[in-house]
N, C-alpha and C positions, 0 to 999 in steps of 0.2 A: 595347367601349363607351367606354373611356377615350380612344382615338384619335378616336372620333366626337365626343365632347365637346370635345376639343382642337381639332378642325377647325372645329366650330361657333363656338368662342370666337375662333379666328383670323379666321374670316369676319366675325364681328360687329365685331371691332376694325377690320378693313379697311373695313366699311361706315361705322363711326363716323368714321374718318379721312376717307373720301371725302365724308361729309356735312359735316364741318367745312370741307373744301376747297371744297365747293359754296357754303356760306354765305359764306365769305371772298370767293369770286368775285363773288357778288351784292352784297356790301357795297362792294367796290371798283368794280364795274361793274354798276349795277342794271338795265341793259338789255343782255341777251345775245342774240346770234343763233347760229345753228348753226355759224357759222365761228369763234366765240369759244371759247377754252379754258375749260373749266368748265361749258359749256352741257349736255353730256351728263350730267354728274354731277347738275346741278340737276334735270333731267328725271327721273332715276332716284330722287331723294330728295324730289321735290316734295311727296309726301303727308306726309312728316315735317316738312319745312321750312315748309310753308304754315301749319299751326296754331301752330307755335312762334313764327314771326314775328308773327302776329296777336296771340298771347297776350302775348309779352314786349315788343313794340315798337309794336303797333297798325298794322303795315304789311301791305299786301295783296300777295301773290305771285300773279302770273298767268303760267301756263306754257302756251304754244302748241306746235304741232308744230315750228315753226322759230324760236321766240323765247321768251325768258323775261323778264318785267318785274317787278321789285320796286318797288312804288310807295312808295319811301321819301321822307320829307320831312325836311330838315335840322332840327336842334334849334334853330338860330338863323338865321332867314331874312334877318336884317339883316347877316350876316357877308359882307362883300364879297370875302373871300379864297377863297370857295368857287366862284367862277365859272370858266367855261371859260378856258383859257390864251389870252391875247391878245385877249380880248373886252372891249369897253367897252359903254356904253349904246347907242351907235349901231349896233354890230355885233349886239347882241341884237335890236334893232328889225328889222334886216335878216334875222336868223334867223327871227323870227316871221313876217315877210312871206314868206320862202321856204317855210316850212312850210305857210302858207295857200295858196300857189301850188301846191305839190306835192300837196296834198290834193285839188285839182281837176284836176290834170294827168293826162295819159295815162300808160301804163305806162313810157314813155321820155320823156326831155326833154333838150334840149341846154343847155349852159351859157349860150350867148347868148340862147336862148329864155327861159330862166329869168330872165336879167338884164333882158330887155325887159319881161317881165311885172312884175318888181319895180319898174321905173321907173313903170309905170302905177299900181301900188298905192301907191307912195310919193308920187304926186301927189294922193292923196285930201285933201280939205280939212282933215280932222282932223289929219293929219300935217303938211301944209303950214303950218297955223297954229302949229305948234310950232317951225317953222324947219327941219324935217328935209328933206333933199334927197338923192336918189340918182340917179346916172347912170353911164354907161359910158365917158364921154369921157376921164376922168382915170385914170391908172394906179393910184392908190391906191384908187379906187372899185372898179376891176376886181379889185384884190388883196383887198379886203374880201369881194367876192362869192366869190372862190376860197376864202378862209378859211372862210366859211360852208359851202360845198360840201364841203370836206375834213372839216369837223366832222361833217356829216351822213354822209359816207362812213365815218368812224370809228365812228359809232353804228349803222351798218348800214341807214340809211334810203336811201342811194344806193349804187349800185355803178357804177364807171366801166367803160364798154364800149369806148370808143375816144376818142382825142383827147389833148390836152395842155393843162393849165391854165396852165402857164408861158408857152406861146406865146400864149394868150389875153390874159394880163396884158401881155405885151410889145407886142401889136398895138394900134394906135390906131384909125384909121378903117377898117382892113382888117376884112373880115368872113369871111375864110377860116379863121382860127384858131378852133377850137371844141372842145368835148368832148361826149360823149354818155353819158347815165347811165340805168340802170334804176332805177325808183322802187319801193321796197318799202312798199306802202301799209299793210300790217299792222304793220310796225315803226314807221312814221310815226305811226299812231294811238296807239301806246303811249308816244310820246316825252314827252308832257305828263303830269307827275305832280301831280295836284291832287285836292282833295276833291270838287269839282264842276266840270263842264266849263263853259267860257264861254257855250256855247249854251243852257245850262239856265236862264239868266235870262229871265224874261218880258220882252217888249219894253217898254222904258221903266222897268223895275224895277232895272236894274243901277246900281251906284254911279257917280256922274259922275266923281269924281276917280280917276285911274289907280291911285294908291296904295291907295285903299279897294277898288277893283275887284280888284286883285291879292290883297289880304288876304282878300277874300270867297272867292276861289278855293281858298284853303288852310285856311280856318277849319274847325275840327273841332268838331262838336257833342258836348257832354259833359252827360249828364243830371244834374240837380241832386240827386244822392244821394251819400251818403258813400262807398259802394263805387265809384261811377263816378268821383268826384273822386280817390280813391286810385289807381284804375287809370290815370287820365290822368297823375297825378304819376309813377307807375312808368314809364309809356311815355316821358314826357318825359325822365326821368333816364336811362333805358336808351339812348335815342337820343343823348343827350349823351355818355354813356360810350363809345359806339361811334363817334360822329362827331368828338368833340373830342379833342385830345391829352391834356387833363387837365380835370377838373371840380373847381373850387374851391368851398368852402363859402360864401365871402363873395360869390359871384356869384348865389347862389340866393335866391329869395324865402323868407321865414320858414317858411311851411308846407312848401315843398319841402326846405328845409334840415333841418327837424326829421325829416321822413320819411327823408331820405337818411342822416342820422346814425344812425338805427336800422336801416335796411335795406341799407346799402351793402355789407356783407359778403356776404349771400346774393345780392343783385342782381349784384354784380361776379362772384361765383363762377359763377352760371348763364350769364352772358354769356361769361365766359372759357372755360368748359368747351365751350360750343357753337362758339366761334370760334377756339379755340386761342390766346387772349390771356392774359397773366399780369397779375393785379390787383396794383397797387402802391398801398397805402393809406398816406396821410400825415396828419398833423394838419390840414393845410390842404385836403386833398381826396383824390381818387382818380383814378388813371390806369390804363388798360388798355394794357399794354406788348406790342408785337409783336416777338418775338425775331427773326423773319425779316426784319422791316423792309420788307415789301412790301405791307402793308395800310394804306398812307397815301399821300395825294396831296401831302403837304408833309413833307419830311425835311430834316435838316441835311445840307449838302453832304458828300459822302464824301471828296472829294479835290480838290486844286487850291488856288488862291489864296483863293477865297471860303470854302472849307471851313476853311482855316487861320485866316483873319481872323474868321470867325464864332465859332470856338472861343476865340480870343483875346479877342474882345469879351465872350463869355459869362463867361470867367474874370475879366475886368476889372470887369464889373458886379457879380459876386458879391463880389469884394473890396471894391468901393465900398459895398455894403450892410453888409458886416461892419465897415467903417470908420464907419458911422453915416449914410451918405448915403441920402436917400429917392429923389430924382430926380436923374439925371445928364444934363446938357445934351448934346444930340447933337453939338455942336461939340467937346465934350471927348472924346467917343468917337472922333471923326475925328482929333483931335490925338493920341490914344493910338495909333491905327493909323499915323499919320505916324512916330511913334517906333518902332513895331514894324517898319515898312518899312525903317528904317535898320538894324535888327538882323537881320531875317529876309528882307530884300529879295532876296537871292540865290536864294531858293527861289520867289519870286513871279513872276508874269508881268510883263513889262517895262512894260506900260501902267499897272499898279497901283503901280509904283515912282515914277512921275512925280509932281512936286509938284502938289498939288491933287486927285490921284486918290483920296486917302483919304476925301474927302467922299462921293463916289458909292459907294465900297467900304463905308463905314460905314453908309450908307443901305440898301444891299443886304443886309448882314449883319444889321442890325436888323430888316429886313423878314422875313428867314428866322426869326428868333427870335420875332417877333410872331405869325407864322402858327402857330407851335407853342405859343402862349400861354405863352411863357417870360418875356416882358416885357410891359409896358404902356407905350404911347407916348402922350404928351399935350403938344401945343403945343411941339414942339421939345425935349422932355425925355423921358427913359426911366427907368422904374422896373422893377427886377428883380422877377420873381414867384418864389414859393417853389420851384417845380419847376426853376428854372434852376440851383439848387445841385447837381443831379445831373450837370451837365456841367462843373463846375469841376474843375481839375486839382489833385491833391494832391502832397505831397512824394514823390519817388521813394523806394522802399524797396529797398535792395540786400541781396540774400541771398547767403550764402556758398555757392559751388558745392560739391557733394559728389560724390565719385567712388565708384562702386560696382564692385567687382571680383567677377565671378561666374565 
């Protein structure tokens, strides 16, 4: 009997660990296909994950035979740091046009065929009126198309069957260089995460302004009751705890701040237990810390010149705050890195040791800290935020070595 209970307890611990791993996989990559690590675990634990995600975060989990989609919505839709790497407004327009094309395409499509269709869609009067233009004559436009295709490959919407994108980019008027893709329509249909689909607007009822139209797609209805408002607050705070590096009290509205002050302990404990994150509570706010460091799309660099410079800048800003400074001009940060280059330059890349390179290096280091919500940037000046203090270096403590003879 004892051995049976021990085996059951061991199996339950294994299931709990696998369930946490499945949740972490979804949080980091909300659209999983059968080829992705973690997909099998998500399918096995879908019945437990689905109600938990809906209850704690208000997110819907849809699990199919060959894909799993967590319809998560960021806590802050205005945060520009959450976008796809290398994408700007123009490339997002191209991505949307590509998805519209693929939705109507056959089961296979060529890269050039996709590009030709995008040229046709980009010529629509609505887009032309905004000054948008797309063609395949210039290499940078072909490179944009390849970037979008590789993004869709990464998310499992496309699978490359044959061909070479680099040869397509290098070709100008030649039409021999091409690539062929399989289109996975079920995955494509799950790509858009919103409260309502764009096609659900009655003709003529959609907002005219693009910003209002986008806001309408993600607007969540909350009944005007005390329980519903409290639930919406809990969902919003839980999303921020899982999405943001740190949640500061002074960023919250008064109602959310009061609720968070009373419920942050139980809320952080539930989220931490389910996702294997450790809650760090401070007077200024709360952060969920990932000991493994793999549950984040923005991290401090681990090694190299940028890593060293970023840590040096963090320490410099913390010391500036301790000295009474509120905002530090970016030019002073760059000047500090110039002095640091004279001291540590032998460990840095040659390019960063050149005169004037400290300006770009300072901007890149500050960008890393800003993404992690460790600083606040405003009109050429920087203010350290409270959580930055955890990255400052202290005085080394030397301990006497002890020998043990056994």
